[in-house]
N, C-alpha and C positions, 0 to 999 in steps of 0.2 A: 263203416263204423270203426272208430279208432279205439285202441286199447288205452285205458286211463289209469293213472296213478295219482294218488293224492299226496301233495307235498304242502304241509302246513295248511294254509287257508286256500290254496289254489288247486285246480285240477288241470294237469298238463298232459298232452298226448305223448305216449311212448312211440307209437307208430301212427301216422307218418313222421318221419324224421324232419327236424328243422335244419339239418346240415349234415355233411359227411366229411370227416377228416378235415375240418376247417374250411370246407368248400360249401358254397350254397348249393341248393338242390339242383338248380339249372346246370351249373358247371358239372356237378356230380353225375347227373343224368347224361349229359353230353359225353363225358369220359366213358361212362358205362356202356352206352350204345356203340361207341367206337370199338371197345373191346369185345362187345357182343357180336358186332359185325365181323370182326377179325376171327373170332373163335368159330363163329357159324361158318365162315368161308373155309377155314381149315378143316373143320369137321365134314363139310360138304366134299372137299377134295379127298379125304380119307374114304368116304363112302363111295365116291366115283372109282377110286383105285380098287376098292374091294369088289365092286361090280365088274370091273374089267377082269379081275382074277377069275370071276365065274365064267365070263365069256371067252376068255383066252387062257386055257389051263396052263400054257407055258409061262404065263406072266405071274411072277411072284413079287409081292411087295418086299419081303424079306426071305431070302433063300434058306435061312435058318428056321423059318416058320413055314413049312409047307402047308397049304390049305386044302389039298385034295381030300384029307380025311373028313372034311365037312360035307362031302357029297351025299352022305347018307341022310343028312339033315338039311339039305339044300333049300327046301321050301321055307323053313323058318328063318334061315339066314338071309335069303334073298328078299323075303317079305320085310325083314327088319331094315335091310339096306334101302329098299324102295320107300318105306315110310320115312326114314331119316333123310333121304335124298330130298324129299319135298319139305320136311319139317325144317331142315337147315336152310333151304332156299327161301322159304316164307319168312323165317326169322331174320335172315340177312336183308331181304328186301325191306321188311318193316323197319329194321334198325337204320338203314340208309335213309328212309323217309323221315324218321324222327330226327336224324342228324341234320339233314337239309332244313327241316322246319325250325330247328333250334338256331342254326347259324345264319338263317335268313329271315330275321324278324320283320324286315320291311315287307316281305311277301307273305309270310305266314304269321298272322296275329295269334293272340292267345286262344281265341275262339276257334281258330284253325288247328292249333297245336293240341288242344284238349282231346279231340277224338282220336288223333294219332297216338297220343300217349296212352289213352284207354285201350286202343286196339293192340298196342305193343305189350302192355301189361297182360292182356287176355292171352295173346299169342305166347308170351313167355310162360305163363302158367300151364297152358296146354303143352308147350314144348318140354317143360320140366317133367310133367307126367309121362309124356311119350318117351322121352329120353331115359327116364328111370326104368320103365318097363323093358325097353329094348336093351339097355345096359345089363339089367339082371338076367335077361334071357341069354344074351350073347356070352357074357363072362361066366355064367354058370356052366357052360359047356367046356370052357377052358380049364376051370378048376385051378389047382395049384400050378398047372403048366403055364398059367398066365405070367408067372414070375420067373420063367426060364428063358424065354426068347426076348432079346432086346426090344424088338418092335412091339411085342405084347406088353412089356413093362411100360414103355412109353405111352402106348395106347391107353392102358388102364389108368396110369397116373394122370394123363391128360384128361381123361373122362372125369375122374374124381375132382380134380382141381377146377375144371370148367363148370362142373355141376354146382359146387359150393359158391363159386363166383357168380354164377347166374342167379342163384337164390338171393344173394346180397344185391345184385344189380336190380332184381325185381323190387326189393324193398325201396331202393333209392328211386327207381322209376315211378313207383306208386306214390312215394312221398312228393315228388315233383308234380305228378298229376293232381294230387290233393291240393297242393299249393296253388296250382293254376285254377282249379275249381273255386277255391276260396277267393282268389283275386277276381274272377269273373262274377262271383256272387256279390262282391262289393260293388261291381260296376253294373249290376242288374241284369246279368245274362239271363234270358228267359228260360233256357233249358235247365240251367243250374238252379234257378229260383223254383222251378217246377219240382226238381228232385228234392230240394230242401223243404219245400212245402209238404211234399208227401211224407218225408221223414218226421217233420214236426207234428204231424197228425197221427203217427204210428207210435204206440207205447214202446218204451225202451227199458229193458231190465238193467242196463248199465248206467245210463245217464238220464236224469230227469229233465234236462234242459230242453227248452223249446226254441228251435232255430227260426228266426224271423228276419226279414230284410231290414237292416238298420235304417234304410232310407224311406221305408214305408211310413205313411202318415198314421199317427196314433189316433 
């Protein structure tokens, strides 16, 4: 369901977006998935390094930030590392799949791309929720000390910037997914027609419009 704003005699959607920074949604989604894949890969490396520091006490990512004090809370930190290990890996794989599907239109048609975009959006939502919980737990133990060690400063700023960017990337990815759905609706895609048919019979408190197939006989 889109958010609506009334402008004079028209009703136009605020979200999904029609474009992003003078780019169409396809190019915007392509750029966003590339950056998402890169940030997920870097985050995955950071998690691997942190796991190594647990298995090899002599290994320190930054010698100015000794990690042995976390041994009293090792269960929580290790559990967070394991969760983010798989979360970053899943997001990385799904982002690569979407990138390949976008740059190879001869192999992946719109009806192939639509479920990939939908899966990517769902995974991104779950990733943001998981990452927020893990980040709050992890950095709450550091407290003000997080701004004393260079590695922690970089880690915390990287987390904040990536989180904000990922929220924006999700908006762009969802916008392109909605654009693909509407394109397939115009082409008579059975799955999309079934979804729109269900919505057209469901009362809406936001929009009174009834969505029907423009090609259907009257």
